[in-house]
N, C-alpha and C positions, 0 to 999 in steps of 0.2 A: 349386394353380394356378389351378384352375378358380374357387376360391372369390376369390381374388386379384382374376381377370377380372371375376367377377361386382360385387366391390365397384365397382371402377374405372367399370365401366358405370353404375354406379348415380350414381355423383358426377357423371359426364358428364351422364348424363341430367337429374340435378338443376339443374347449370349451365347446360344448355341450357333448361330450362323457366323459370329465373330470367332468363337473357336475353331469353327469347320475352316474358316478362311486361313486362320493363322497355320494351322495343321497343313493346309494343302500348300502353302507358301513354303512353310519350312519343309515339307516334302520337295517342291519343285526346287528350293535351292540345293539340297543334299543331291538331286539327281544332276542337276546343271554341273556342280563340283565333281561328280562323277565323270561327267561326259567331258570335261577339261582334262583330269586325269588320263583318259584314254585318247586325248588330242581330238577329240570330236567336236570342233570349235563351232562350227554352224549350229548343229544340233544343241550344243550348250546356249548359243548366243538366244536361240529360238525359245528355249525352255525359258531363259532368265527374262525374254520378253513378255513370256506368259504373266511372270510376277510382277512385271512393271504395268502391266494392263490393269492389276489389281491395286497396285501401290507406285503410282508414278516416281516417288521419291525415295524408294527402297536403296538404302547406301550400298549394300553388298549386292544386289542386282545389278544395280548402275555400273559399280566398278567391275565385276564380270562380264558384263557383258561389253565393255568397253575393252576388257583384256582380250576376249574373244576376237572382237573387232580386229584389234590389232595384230593378234597372232595370224589372221589370214588375210594381212596387208591392206584392211580397209580401215585407214588412218584419218579419213575425213568422218568416217561414222563413230571411231571413237572417241574423235577429237568432242563432237557434238554431245555426248554421254559425259564426259569427263568435264565440260565447263558446267553442265547442268547439276555435275555430282560437286563440285566446288560451290555451287550455292546453297546444297542442303547439308554440307557437311562442315566441319570447323577444324581448318588446319589439319589436316592428314595428310602426312610426307608422301605416304604412297600414290597417292590421288596426283599430285604433282610431280612426282618421280615418272609415272607411267605417261603422264601428259608432257612431262620434258622429252620422252623417248618418241613420245608420236609426232612433237614436232620436228625433231631430228631426220624421221623420216619424211616429213613434210618438206624440210630443208628450210625450216624457219630456226635458224640456231641461235636468234638472237632470244627469241620466246622459250627456245629450249633452255638455254642457259639460265634465264630468269626463274624456269620452273626448277630447276636443281637446285640453285641457291635458295629457294624458298622452302624446299624439302630439309635443304640441311640446315635452313635456319630454325625450322622446326624442331627437325632431329639431328643434333649435332654429332651423333656418332650413326648414321644412316650410310653404312657401306655401301650400299647399293647407289645410291645418289653419288658419293664421292667418286665412284666408279664411272658412272656414266658421265659427271662434269669432267672427270679427266680424260676420258676418252675423247670428249668433246674439244678440250684445251689440245690434246696431243694433236688431233686431226687439223685444228686452227693452227699448228705450228707454235704453240706456248707451252713450250717443253718444260722449262724451267718451273712455271706456273702447276701445269701437271704433276710432274716430278713430285712437288711440295706438297701439294693435295693428297695426292694418292700415298705417299709416306706416312702422312699422318694417319689417313684411314687404315693403313695397315698394322699401325700401331695398336689398333684395338680389334682390329678383325684380318689376321694375319693369314688365312687362308681363303680368304673370297678370291674365286677363280679369276673375275674380271678385273679385280683389283691388281692381281698378279701380273696379268696379260698385260694391263695399260703401263703399270709401274715398269715392268720389264720392256716395253718399247720406249718409255721415255729416258729412262737409265741408259739403253743401247745409244739413244740419240746425244746424250749427253757425255756419251765415252765412258759409261760406268758400268764396263762387260762384264766384270766379275758381279755384279748386281743383277745384272741382266740375266745371267747363267742361274744364277741363284733363283729367280723368280719362275722361270721357265722350267728348271729341273723341279723345283716345287709343284708347279703345274702338271709336270708330266707324273709326279708320284703320285698325285690325286686320281691319277687313271684317264687325265684330260689329252692321251696321246693323239696327234694327228700331224699331219704334213705339215701344216704352217707352223706348229711349236717346233718341230725338231730343225726345221729351215731357220727359224728366228734362234734358237739356240746355237744352231750351226754357224750363222754368221756372227753371233756373239763370240764362240769360242775360236772363231777364224781372227775376228778384231781382237782378240787377247791372246793370240798367238798360241792356242792350243790348236794346233793343225790337226793330229791324229783324232782328237776327240770331235773336230768339225767334220772331218771325213766320215766317221763313225754316224753322225746325224745325218750329214748328207745322203748318206748311203740307205738310213730307214728312207728318208723321203722317195729317192729313187725304188725303194721296195714297192712303195705304193703306188708312185707314178714314174715309172721307168722310160718315159720320153720328157721329163720335166728338163728343157734346155738350159733353163737359168742355174738350176741345180747342178746339172752335168757341168755348166761351166765353172762353177762356185768349186765343186770337188776339183775340177782341173787345177786351179788356181792353188787349192790347197795341199795336191799331191807335189805340184812342185815346189811349194815352200817346204817339203820334208825330203825335198833331192829326188822324189820319184817320177822323173820327167818321163818315163815309159807309160807309166799309167796314167800319167797327164794326157798324152798322146791318144791313149784308147778311148778316154772320155770326149776329147776334141773330135774323134773320127766318130765316134757315135753321132755327136751333134750335126755333123755334115752329113750322115747318111739320114737321120731324120728330116733334114730340111730337104736333101733330094727325094727322099722317097714322097713327101708333101708335094714337089712339084713336078711326080709323074701322074700320067693320066691312064687309067684304065681302059677307058674309052679308046685312045690313041694308039695302046699296044696292038701289036699286029700277033696274032694266034696261028699256031698249025696244029695240023691234026695228026697226032701221033698215034702207031699201032706196033704190036709185038709181030716179029715173022709168020708166027701162026695166027694171027688176027681175032687172037680170043678178046681183046678189048681195044677201044680206041678213046683218046683222050686229047682234049684242047690245050695248050700250053703255050706261052708265049713262045716265038720263032728262034729265040738265042740259047732256048735249052738243048742240052746234049743228050742223048738215048743210049743206055746200055743196056742189054739183054743177058741173064742167066737161065737156063732151062734144065729140068732135068724130067724125069718119068713123074714125079708126084707134084712139081710146083714150076711156075713162072715167076722171075723177080726182073722186074724193069727199074731202071734207075734213071731221074730226068734230074741234070743239073744243070746250072748257068755257069759253073766253074769245076768242072770235074777236075779232081786230084786224086780222092781216094774215096772209093765208094762206100766205104765204111763209115765215112767221117765226113759230110757235107754240110756245106753252111745254108745254102739254098738248094733247095731242092724236094724230090719228092721220088720215093719207093713204093712201088706196088708189088704186092707178093700176091698171087693166085694159088691157094693150096687146095688142089683138087682132091675132093673125096676125103676131106678133114673131118668130115661127122662120122665117114665109117672108121677110119683111124682112131678117133677118140672115144668111138664107141656111143654116140650121144644119140638120143631117142630122136631129137627133132632139128629142126635148123635154129630155133629159137634157144633149146639147151645147148648148140653148139657155141651161138653168140656169146650168149652168157657165161659160159665156159671161158671164151677169150677173153671176156670183159672181167672176170675174176683174176686170171693170170696175169693181165696187163695192171691191175691194181695190186696185186700181191708182189709185183717188183719192189724190192726194197733199194733206195737209193741211199747209200750213206756217204756223209761228208759232203752234202752237196748245198749251196745257201738256200735254194728254192726248188721246187718240183710241184706246183700248185695248179691243181684243175681249176680252170675259169669258167668253163661253160661243158657241160654234158647232155647232149640230146639226139633224139633219133631224128638222122636226115635220110629219108625214104630213098631208095632206091629201087623205082618202079612201086613193087607191094612188099619186097621181101625185107626181113627184119634187119635194123641195121644201128650202130651207135657212133655219133661224132665225138671226141672229147677233144677240148682243147687246151693245151697245158703252158704256162710259161715256166721254163727252164733256166737256172741258174747255177753253174758249177760252183763257184765262190764270189766272194764280195765284190772282186777285182774283175772276174769274166762278163761277157756281156750277155744280157739276158736273152733266151731264144726261145720263138713262139715254137709249139710242136701241135700237130692236129695229129689224132690218130683215129681212123676210121676204118670201120669193118662192116662186111657184108656178108650175109648168111645166104648166100646164093644156092638154095636147095641143100643139097649137102657138100657143098663147095664152100670155102671160106676165101673172101678177098679182102685182104689188109692193105691199106693207103696210110704211110707215114710222110708227113710235111715236116720240113725245118725251115723257117729263115730267121734272120736275127729281129728282134724286137723293135729296133731302130727302124726297120723297114716296114713295120706292121700297116700303115695308114696305105701302103700300096700292095703288098704280097698277101695280106689278107684278102683282099677284093679278087686279086688275080686266081688265088686257089680255091677261094669259094666258086669264083666261075669255072673252073677247071673241073670239082668234083661236080658241079652240076652238069657238065658236057660230059662223065664217064658212061661209056656204053659197053656192056658185055655183049661179044658178038656171037663166039664160035663154042662157048662152053656150056655144055648140057648139064640140065638141071638134075639128073639122076634121081 
């Protein structure tokens, strides 16, 4: 009787242990899935590794761990797991598709194509595998084959993003520009907006002689990256195609300025020390800047410009305004409050009918230990005008407010951004009492 009871106890214990083990694996699999959704791929791989330590042939753990390695560019590790997974599963198309993608990144296109073919052989409507095979065919210059493949896949999955992208590429190469435009337009309608998509559609519009639409798409790309030389050149050709040679000239002038700015060296630039007649402050600027001063009892305004024409409208330059006793006039309780009042007034300025007036950065740029704000803005009056970089820097110096405004064309960003940062670092208040 005791022996029977002992045997029964052992059986129950084994069943309990087995159930506990299954419950633990299920819990780990859920945790790993959640970590993947949070893009914590290394943590997820470790969790799936715990599952594989208990069950080395667990198919979902093998696949998910290989996926994690793939996402963090550990393609060799992903390949080892996928090769093992192929042996423990039978004809799972996702396994071959993922291994095909792994081979693509390992630059073994022969094995990649074999795996995509296998995935499609197993599931003849596996759109992801068709998209990957089409992308590979596009890269190999087999455009007609890619186009045929991708067109078939779109017949049963017309909204797949990668299918549309690759089909758009193939259609463009084959001169089917209307189809390419349709593909990219559908992609954009799905919320896949990017500079690359607007550029591709713009190119298709241009080839299809839809020049106005091409200009619009190129302008969208330049909104994202105003310094894109290729797009500026493409837009110049599009402007010429509609007879707007003056605007084409503006774009080509921007290209020349971008290249010129890239050729300049801040380290080779000669600086000079500039000061106001009453020596309120000093600042270092390139020696080719010209200085103009306006003073009254409450303020001093200094202009520094490369090409002075109109002090109210300068293309490359700096304006420094020293507002004496601004805190008293504005009845603010502290220098911090005065600075915050200035910031709110600047933010409240409403610019209507402008193409863009975007704050790129806002940070505290300390002048000694005084409160300060430095805001960097990209401004563009309309789609045809050149984008301008603006700095707005304010220092609450006791109850005095010092404002520094900087303008330069965005095409010269690579040079003048460093120049003016260096100038701001050199700014020094000399004879202004704190009060």
